[in-house]
N, C-alpha and C positions, 0 to 999 in steps of 0.2 A: 715313717716318722722322720727320716732324714729329709724328705722333701718338705715336710712341714717346717722344719728348722730353717731350711734353705728360703722358703717363702718369707718367714718371719725376718730373716736377715735382710732380705731384698726390701721389705717395707721399711725396716729400721734405716737402711741405707738411703732410701728415697726421702724419709722424713728428715734425716740429717742434712742431706743436700738441699732440701726445701728450706730448712731453717737457716742455712748459710746464706741463701739468696736473699 
């Protein structure tokens, strides 16, 4: 379950970085 949250956090981080660019 922790790994799932980690993956979701990673995707969210990528989306934020992509939105900034």
